[in-house]
N, C-alpha and C positions, 0 to 999 in steps of 0.2 A: 553437578547439575541436578537441577527439582528432577525429578522420576515423577512428576505432577505436570511438566510441561512435554510435550511429543511435539510431531518434526513440524517446521515451519513451513514445510512445505505446500501445506496447505493456508497456513496462517497469512501468511503475504499475499499470495496471489488469487486465493479463490475468494476475493473481493470482486474481480476481474467478472467470475458467472454472478455471484449474491448482486454489485449492483447495477451490471446489465438486464437485470431480471429485471429490478424491480422500475425501470423505466419506462414506462406507457404503460404498464400495467396496471390490471384493477381500478383504470379509467372510469369504472363507473360506480367507484364508492361512494358511500353514501356522504351526506355530510356528513363529519365527526364532531364531538362535542369538543367546547373548550376546555382550556384547562381549566384545573380549580386551582384556589388561593394555595401558596405553596407552603409547606410543612414538613421539616426531617421527624414530627414525631405522633405519636399517635399512630390508628390503622383507621381505613378509610368507609369500613364498614362499623364504627362506632363500639370498638374493644372486640366482638369477634371474630375469629380466625380466621384469615385469608390466605388464600392461595394464590400464589404470582405464578404466570405464567410465562416461561424465560425461553426462550428457541435462541440455541447458541451451538458451537460445537461440542461432544463433548470431551474433547482433545486438548480443549482449554477450559473450558468448564465440567471440571472434574465431580464426581458424584462425593468426594472427600469434601469439596466446597462448599455442593449443596448442604451437606450433614452439618458443616460449621456453621453455612452462615443461619440454618434452622436452630440449632443450639444457641446460637446468639439473640437470636429473633422469635424465643418460642409462639408469637401471636403469628409466625407468618411460615407457609407452607410452598414449598416449590415444584410447579409439574414440569417438568423438563421435558423439551420438544429437539428430538439436532434438527439442528436448521436443516428447511429446505424453502428454494424460493415460492415454488409451486404455491407448497402448500399458506406458504405465507400471504400471497397476495390473494390467496382464495379467501384466508381469513381477514387481510386489510378489507377488502371487497366488501365483505359482510357487516363490516364495523365490528368485529371480536376479535381484534387482533394480540399477540402476546404483548406483556406487560413490560417485556423485556428483550427487545432485538441486536442480534449480533449485526454488524453492519460495518464500511468502510468509511472514515473520514473522508476520503476523495471519492466522489462520488455520490457522496451524500443531498449535494445539492436537488436531486430529483424531488426526493420525501421531504426537503423541508419546503420546498414551490410549492407542493401539493397541500399543503397544511398537514400532514400528516404527523409530523412530530414536535412535541413538545419542547417548549424552549425552558432550558435549565438553569436561568440566570436566576428566578426566584429563591428557587433552591439552594444555589451556589452561592448567593449573597451571604444566606443563612448558615450553611453546612460549618464544621467544625471539622470536618475533614477534608471536604474537596474547596478549594480555593482560586480564583483566576490568576494570579498572581503568582500560584502555584503549576499552573496547566503549563505545559512545553510546545512550541507553537506551531506542531503538528496540528490541534486542537483548535488550530483558528480556522481549519478546512472546513469545520462544524457549525463556523457560522454561517447566517445566512438575512441580506437585510431587504430582500425581497428584492432583488437584482443580482447581487453575487455573492460571492463566497469571501470568507474572511474580515466582513463587517456586521454586527448587527448582534442578533443574541447565538449563543451555544444553544446546537438542535442534539448534542451524542458527545460522548467521551473517548477519546480514545483509551484502550488498555496497554497498548505498545506499539512502537514504530522503528521508519529504520530511515535512514536516508539513501536511499536506495538506487541510483548510480553509482556512489561510493564503490574503489574496487579491490578486492582482494586476488591479492597474488603471493605467486610460490618462489621465493628468493633463491631456491636449488635450481629448478628452471631459467630464472634470470643471470645467475652463476654460472652456470652451463652454459650462456648463449652469450655471456660476457657482457650484461646489459648492465649499468646501476640501478641499485635501487632507487624504485619514484621517493618523492618526498611525501613526508608525512603530512605536511602544510599546505602547500601548494602543488597544485592542480596541471595535469599534464594536459594538453589540448588534446581534440581529437585526430588531426592528422599526428603528432605525434604516438599516441597511442597507437593509431594504424602502424606505423612504423616498427615499433617494437614488435606488434603481433607479426607480424611478416619474418621478423627476424627469430620469434621465439615459437612458432609455427614446424613442425619435422616434419617428412612425408618418408613411406618409404616401400617399395613399389608402386607410387602414383596414391597409398595411401593417409591418408593425415595418422601420425603417430601421435603428438600430442599438438593442440589446438594453442594458438597463442591469445585465443583472448571470447573471451564467451559473452552475451549478454541476454542471457536466460531467451530465446529467441522463442523456445516452444512456449512460453508463457507469457508472450509478447513485447513488444516494441511500439506500440504509442504512446505512453508516457516518456518513454525515452528520448522521442521524437518532438514529442510536446516541449521535453526538459532541450535540447537542444535550440529549437526557436527561441524559445523563450530568453536562455542566455545570450543566443544573438541581437534581444532585445528586436524580436518581431514579433510578430498579430498574429493572434493565433482565430481567436473570434470577432464578431461585431459588437458592438457596442451591450444587443440585448442577448447576447449569446445565440441566436436565433441563425448565424449563417457562420462557416468554419470555409476556412483556405486554404487551400497548401500548395497554391501556385506561388506564393510569395518566394522570393530571392532567399528566403532564411528557410522558407519550408522543403525549397528543393534543398539548398546546401544539407538537409540533415538528409534527404531522403537520397540525394547524391552515394554522401556516405555508408548507405546501408546497401546500396549498391555494389559500389566499390568491393564492399568488405565481403559481400556475399561471392563476386564473381573471383575476387582473390583466395575465399575457402582457406579461410584463415578460424573462422570456428563454427557451430552449428548457426544453421539457417532451416528455409525451407526446403532449400536445393541439396542441403547434407544434415540432413534431420539426426540427431541422436536419438540412440535407441533407448535410453535413458530417459526418467520423466524431468529431469532438472537436469543444472552443472554439477552439483555436489557430486554424486560418483563419480565424474571424471574430473573435480577435479583435488576429490579425498584422495583420486588413485593414481597421482601426478600424469595425468593427461592434457590437462591444464593450466596453462601458464598463472591468467590472468582473467576473472569471472566477476561482472558489474552487479553484482547482489546486497550490498546493502552489509552494515556491520549486525543484521541476524542472523548473517550466514554465518558467523562465528561459531552458537552453536555446534555448527557440522562438525569444526577443526576439533573441536573436544574430545570429539571420539576418533580423529585422525592420527596415525602414526607421528613418533615421538618425531622423528624427524621433518614432520610435515609443518605439528605444532612449533618447533623451532623455527622454520623457516616461512611461515605465514604472517604476512602483516597485510593492514588495511591502508588504501591511502585514498586522496580526495576525488570526488566526482570530475569527471576529465570535462574539461572547457571547449566551445564551439561556440565562440566570439567576445567578449567583454565582460558581460553578465556573468559572477560568479555566483551560480544558481542550484542548491543543493538540495530535491524537493524528495519526499514522501509519494509514492506511488498509493498508499494505500492506507494506513492508519489504522488497523481493526480496530472496534471500538463497540461502544452500544448506543442503543437510544430509544429511548419510551415515548408509546404514543398517544399523540393526542386522546385517544379512545380509552386510555385503560382505564379500567375501574379502580387501579389502585396505584397511584402517580405517585403516593406518597411512599408507602412501602419497595415501591420500584426504586425510588430514588435512596432508600435504605440499600439495598441491592447494589447501587450505585458506587455508593460510597464502599462496599464491603469489597467489590469485583474491583477497584479502582485502586482503593487505600489499603486494603486489608490483606491476608495471607494471599492472593493471588495476584496482589499485584509485589508485593514483595519474594514470591518466589519464583514470578516472571523477569523481577528487577537482577535475584541475585543467576540465573539461570542462562544467560548469555544471549539470548536468541533474539531479544530485540531490545530498543530506546525506549527505559519507561518513559512513559507519557506524563510523569510529573517531576519536576523540578528535584523536589524533595528525596525521591529513590532513586536519583543517579550513582550517589555514593555506594549504593551496593554492588552494581552492576560487577562482573567478576572482572580482577584486577590480581591474580595471583602468577598465572601463567605469563611467559614472556609476550605470546599475541593477544593475550588479551590485555594487557598493559598497555603494550603498543595501540592496539586498536581504540582504546579507552582515550588516549591523549589526541589521536586521530580525529575519532568522534567528537571530541571537548572542543576543538577548532572548527571542524566544520559545522557545527551546531550554529557558527555565527554567520553562517551564508544558508540557510534555510527560506525556501519560498516557497510558493501555494500553485500548484500547477490549476490553470482555467479548468475551471468544470459547469456548465451548462446544464443547467434543467430538464434539458431535453432529448440531451442524450448524454453517457457515460464515454470515458476517453475508451473505457473497454469494449465498446459497439462499433468501432473504428478497427481493429486489431485485423480483422478478417480482410478485411477492403487494404487496407495497407498492404497486408502478408502479398493477397493475390498481385496486386499490380507492382508491385518490386520487385516477385518473381518474375514477372514477366520481362520489366527492365531489365533483370538480371540476364534474362534469356536473348534481351538485345531482341526482344519481340517488337516494345514499344519502347519509345526514348523516355528519361526520368520527363521531362516535358510534358507528356499525353499521360502519364503516370499519374504526376501532381492534379490533371485537371478530371481523371477519369476516380480519383479518391473523394476529391472535391465533390464533385455532382453525387457521387454515392455517399458518402457524409451529408449533403446537405438534406439529401432526401429523407435519412435518418434522423434529422434535427427535426426537420418540419415536420414528421407523421409523432412526434415526441411532444409539440408544439399541438397539432391538434386535442391530440389525446390529453395535454392537461388542463385546454381550455377547455 
């Protein structure tokens, strides 16, 4: 594993805070400059040295990458800023944003709808490095046609991603419970997952010793619930993305599953939180049989004991309904602001960061799926768990889909609301029906506020 790649506990879920902070912020920003004509050559300032301001996380955009990019592009210098949502919003409001900004593909609708991001299609059409037909499906989440994601111009590119509902399991613990290995190509249902998790959970003195299943509760389950609803062909938003409904039968079925999960105490939740910040240490310590983390989690297993390396495997995303749907929850990447004064140079950086040394390092590390088809073959396939995970991932790519993304509120904004009322329902203080209505009411208030700020 490349020593330039650090823990994805940040890279996978930090987007929740990132995207949520942007929605409704900088509402008073001045009118931004329109995009200039695209060109991947020359400098915006007629040949003089250009300084690009980059706002990213240093564990993802290392000083070594800065140094190499500047060496490859002598006329460009990088001023690096550690990502900070508050500072970014202030810069956006002032009309002086960074030239290259970290963000998630899922949740990008707000910036796109506000006209903050530069449409990248003219650059993609001219580039010899980044091509539309080389972009994997996660990049469609950056597209916005003025009404919805998945269509229209590209407003960003992901550096890597993961189909986050897929399952890593520990075959040693399954063998101990006499449970057959899940298929690497065919998904189990959520009901089957629940039953297996019950059998895998072990207790001593009333305390859980081994969790049957972990959904990374401490990072939020809103995206998982959106996935469950979509798998049932349920509708989440109305046609213009201004209202959301968790009272539908599909939504209530998803919420009920999690209430039952909490009550059964077969994994971490707000009723039984982990002392650790993620499922990682628990799974690596053989104290969790199945974790819902996605391909990227395999980077953790690289540091595991030999027996866990030999036992860990990746299984498809479980299903709740007829629609096989296996989305990404984030797809961290970068966008270039319309107000950047150095768009051409920022595009050069985009090409380098996505397809140059950083892209190859990420692909080889096993911490995520590259966002470019041309880099897939570089993913690690040496150890047995890496080989099996690669095969499972290749099949799962046939079932990628996009989570619905409203420009008025990101999925991350619903986390606290959902958790609050699920906990009340699990404690039998309210019914699931009441919880679904309360979640709907509060979520729609957020959407209304976001709409008012965007107008």
